[in-house]
C-alpha positions, -999 to +999 in steps of 0.1 A: -156-488-158-133-461-172-105-471-195-084-456-222-111-459-248-137-442-226-114-414-215-113-383-239-078-372-248-088-339-264-119-320-274-121-337-308-120-373-295-154-370-280-166-379-245-180-412-231-217-415-234-239-430-206-274-443-212-293-419-190-292-397-160-322-389-138-330-363-126-315-336-147-292-312-128-291-275-126-273-252-151-235-249-148-219-227-122-193-205-140-172-175-128-189-142-129-179-118-156-152-092-147-164-056-146-140-029-135-168-007-120-205-011-114-233+008-097-219+000-063-188+020-072-210+050-078-226+046-044-192+042-027-179+073-046-208+094-034-202+083+002-164+090-003-172+126-014-191+131+018-162+116+038-139+139+019-159+169+029-160+157+065-123+151+066-115+185+052-137+201+079-120+181+106-086+192+092-097+228+095-110+222+130-077+206+141-056+233+126-076+260+144-075+240+176-037+238+174-037+275+168-060+281+198-038+260+222-006+276+209-020+311+214-033+304+249-002+286+260+025+308+246+009+342+241-019+343+267-045+352+241-076+336+227-072+332+190-075+303+165-050+319+141-021+296+133+010+309+151+045+296+158+054+291+195+076+317+211+095+317+244+100+355+246+071+361+268+076+333+294+113+328+293+125+296+311+089+290+323+081+280+287+098+247+294+068+237+315+044+241+285+054+209+266+055+190+300+019+200+306+008+189+272+027+156+275+010+149+309-025+154+294-017+133+263-004+105+286-036+105+306-057+104+274-037+075+261-038+055+293-075+060+301-089+069+267-073+049+239-037+037+236-042+038+199-038+075+198-001+071+205+023+074+176+023+094+144-009+080+129+000+064+095+015+031+108-015+027+131-039+032+102-019+008+081-022-018+108-060-015+109-062-019+072-040-050+072-052-068+103-086-054+114-105-053+081-102-015+082-121-011+114-111+019+136-129+025+170-151+056+168-134+072+199-102+075+179-118+101+156-122+124+186-092+115+208-066+114+181-070+150+168-076+163+203-044+147+217-024+158+186-037+194+190-026+194+227+008+179+219+016+202+190-001+233+205+021+230+236+052+230+215+055+194+202+078+195+171+053+175+150+034+180+118-004+181+119-007+161+088-002+126+104-030+130+130-052+146+103-046+116+080-054+093+109-085+112+118-098+113+082-091+076+079-110+070+111-140+090+098-141+068+066-138+036+086-166+047+110-189+055+081-180+021+066-190+004+098-224+021+101-232+014+064-235-022+053-205-029+030-176-052+023-142-049+040-127-038+007-153-010+004-146+001+040-109+001+032-116+024+002-135+048+025-107+047+050-082+056+023-105+083+010-107+099+044-070+097+049-062+112+014-088+139+020-071+148+053-037+152+036-051+171+007-069+195+030-037+201+049-013+208+020-036+214-009-020+184-027-048+162-040-028+141-065+000+133-041-026+125-014-041+099-038-007+084-046+001+082-009-031+064-002-023+039-030+013+034-019+007+031+019-030+023+026-048+007-003-021-017-013-037-019-047-045+002-078-080-006-090-106+017-106-132+007-079-109+020-051-089+048-068-119+066-082-136+072-047-103+082-032-095+106-060-130+122-057-126+126-019-092+141-023-104+166-050-134+178-030-113+181+002-089+204-017-119+224-028-131+228+008-096+239+018-095+265-009-128+279+004-112+284+039-076+294+031-074+300-007-055+280-033-020+295-031+008+270-028+018+261+008+055+268+003+070+296-017+101+290-039+117+316-062+114+309-099+136+279-109+156+273-141+159+241-162+190+222-150+215+209-175+230+174-174+258+181-150+235+199-126+209+171-128+237+147-118+245+169-088+208+169-077+208+131-081+238+128-058+222+151-033+191+129-033+212+098-028+230+114+002+196+125+017+185+089+012+213+077+034+202+103+060+166+090+058+177+056+068+197+071+097+167+091+108+144+060+107+169+039+127+175+066+152+138+071+159+132+034+166+164+032+186+150+059+208+117+039+211+138+010+223+155+031+250+121+041+263+112+005+266+140+001+292+127+028+315+113+015+348+081+036+345+047+031+329+046+042+292+020+069+302+049+089+317+073+085+288+060+116+269+071+137+300+107+127+294+105+136+257+087+169+265+114+179+289+139+176+260+116+196+237+112+223+263+149+227+269+158+227+232+129+250+224+140+275+250+173+279+232+160+275+197+122+284+196+120+275+159+121+238+168+088+241+186+055+234+169+047+224+134+074+244+117+057+251+083+073+285+084+107+269+088+102+248+057+091+279+038+121+298+050+145+270+040+130+267+005+131+304-001+167+307+012+160+328+043+177+303+067+213+295+057+247+287+071+252+279+107+217+288+116+205+262+092+227+235+105+217+243+141+180+242+132+184+208+114+203+191+143+181+205+171+148+199+153+158+163+146+168+156+182+137+173+196+113+155+172+129+120+174+132+120+212+096+132+217+081+110+190+099+079+204+081+085+237+048+075+221+031+108+222+007+119+194+021+138+164+030+136+127+063+129+110+060+146+076+066+183+085+097+175+107+110+153+079+105+181+054+124+205+077+153+181+081+154+171+045+150+206+031+178+218+054+201+189+044+194+196+007+201+233+011+233+226+030+245+201+005+236+224-024+256+253-008+285+229-003+284+219-040+284+256-050+315+262-029+332+231-044+325+238-080+303+268-090+304+256-126+279+229-117+252+255-117+235+242-085+206+262-072+204+261-034+166+265-037+163+234-059+187+215-037+165+223-007+134+212-026+151+180-037+162+173-001+127+179+013+111+154-011+140+129-011+139+124+027+102+118+023+108+092-004+136+075+015+118+074+048+083+065+037+092+045+005+064+065-013+084+076-044+057+090-066+038+107-038+070+124-027+078+138-062+042+150-069+039+164-033+069+187-038+055+200-070+019+205-057+031+224-027+054+248-046+038+248-081+073+249-097+072+226-129+109+231-136+116+214-103+100+181-115+131+168-133+155+173-103+128+159-080+123+128-100+161+121-102+168+130-066+138+111-051+145+080-072+181+080-059+170+084-023+144+056-028+171+033-042+196+040-015+170+036+012+158+002-001+194-010-004+201-001+032+168-009+049+138-030+039+113-013+062+103+024+061+095+047+089+059+038+083+063+000+083+092-006+108+068-006+137+046-032+121+077-053+111+088-053+147+054-069+156+061-097+131+043-083+101+059-084+066+048-054+046+057-054+009+049-022-009+054-037-043+023-036-066+022-058-097-007-071-118-015-106-106+003-131-129-027-154-130-048-127-145-026-128-176-029-165-182-060-180-199-074-212-187-071-227-222-033-222-220-028-239-186-055-266-184-049-302-191-067-317-221-062-352-209-095-354-192-103-386-173-141-387-169-167-412-156-200-422-171-231-414-151-245-449-155-213-467-143-216-488-112-196-478-082-181-512-077-166-512-112-151-478-107-136-488-074-120-519-091-106-495-117-092-472-091-075-501-073-059-514-105-036-483-107-045-479-144-036-447-162-056-418-149-069-437-118-048-417-094-066-384-099-085-368-070-115-357-090-134-369-121-160-352-143-193-371-147-207-373-182-243-382-192-256-402-222-255-370-243-219-364-236-227-335-214-213-327-180-234-335-149-209-326-122-178-338-105-171-365-080-140-368-058-119-398-049-133-395-014-168-398-027-159-429-047-142-446-018-168-438+008-175-471+027-211-460+033-218-463-005-229-497-019-211-511-050-243-512-069-248-474-066-245-455-099-220-427-103-249-404-111-262-407-076-229-394-062-232-361-079-243-338-051-244-304-068-247-288-103-217-286-126-191-261-114-171-251-144-147-225-158-147-212-194-116-217-215-113-179-220-114-171-183-082-162-166-065-184-140-072-157-115-110-161-121-106-199-120-088-197-086-114-174-072-141-197-084-125-227-068-124-208-034-161-197-037-172-232-047-149-250-022-134-273-049-099-282-060-105-287-097-128-273-124-139-288-157-131-265-186-159-257-211-165-234-241-190-206-238-209-219-268-211-254-253-211-250-215-217-287-208-191-302-231-159-307-213-127-298-232-102-299-204-097-296-166-078-272-144-066-280-109-048-263-081-015-278-092-021-261-126-024-228-109+009-233-091+026-245-123+015-213-141+039-194-118+069-211-134+070-186-162+068-157-138+097-170-117+118-177-149+112-142-161+123-128-128+153-149-120+166-167-151+190-145-172+187-150-209+204-136-240+178-126-264+201-113-292+235-128-302+264-106-291+288-122-316+290-112-353+270-135-377+302-147-394+321-155-361+328-190-348+310-181-315+279-171-334+279-205-351+283-224-318+254-204-302+232-210-333+238-248-331+231-247-293+198-229-299+188-254-326+195-284-303+174-268-275+145-261-300+146-297-313+147-311-278+116-292-268 
């Protein structure tokens, strides 16, 4: 029967020795060694490269399909060249073109797949979070086709959202045909999505960052490497089709001084406020559609009517609008024309997007943000020319800042603006402006334009990525050295009597079992010991049903927690690698929870590390005595 003398208090005190144990049990079951990458990552990377090539080809096909539909609908010609819609040829009849496209998209969504509705990225995020990254194969065909029809008939959307969704669908489908884990399938989905964005804008690095910030929800070598390779190869495929010139042209920029940098930061903050307003307005419009007494299939027709009317008076609001972004950044649209374009593009896009049609958000956001930035920059020049504000830089900051504020993808926004303009002197204003927009947006609204839809469905999406605290803490630093163990030869009746006595250590829920050599045999639980079907004459050794499941003292608590889940146990004996059957401690689930106390203290308990008073002052003496008392008490 266990007692104080038979229970080891530390590694040096030894372990109780039982006479014998028959038969000998299997070797210990310890956590596997951590490896950042293995051969499987090489296989997934190779598949991701193929997915990247496929996504780039799909992006090219979608772009040409949009061009074909635009040319047929607005110009009456058969051509796949990318063209901006124009109402000159058809006049007022051009209002019917968006209505026709909306009708077709509504039919496709109703009878094909309702998942094609929306701007793509939130839908992909939902599949990652709640469907183990599985996307139906028909989405890969219906999503780009519906988007091409909606955009080609004048829809004021970007092609990048549907392309990202299509690339993600391709990666998911490949991951469903090939036997792999859900994490590997998620990696392929993110690789396809990043490849789609990279193939659209020629922005491989920001595409990877966007995948990390919005789709992967992690930063690990085994996921980032395949995504980066897919993004790189997709950019190479794009260069083979359209060249490697930057997507947007901006005149040469100059290095801003401190005052100018402050002005760009303020512009970013104001655009951040606008990004919150844009997000709320879009979802307010969605709520209005919910009140309509008609089936959702017909909602796009309402939005398309607004698009057609606005487009008749301001044709530049129709279609993707990449030429508008380029004109804003280069300073070719200014003054009243700029303000009119911003307001009408925003209304056209928000009202049509809220109807649930198929289209992207990034290009419209870039148009609105770039226009706001250019307008604010021009206003700053009028107020104080000495600030040295460059309207081109202000437009670039506005374009990226509204992306950062609306999507909460800070790093992707900064790098994207650089990659699409190739202006390195714009990086400093971009970093300051986007950070300010990101801060303001988070203060005003928890959800982004990408996650608000999921939040309304009850999901809580936190886009904060930190290294798991348990992976920093070693088992030796969190385990208990007060190990209460049982001898293999003990009789069950004696142990039950000890449990009923309430003696020290008898309230534990699990006990290591030690043989006559002082080595671990396994672990028995309190339920095993109190099982009425067991006779009192039974030995403790006979209750051990599996080999010893242990954790090494130099493992992390994360490895220990994972091992508990795999083994289906609530506690693990702690052993040293050089003596894997000699118990030196025990770690339980409560120890895992207790380890988070340091993390919570570091996050929420203010502390004064250095004295703020002079060493000779009375306040310094009081603080020193207080610290001494606390140290002595601990």
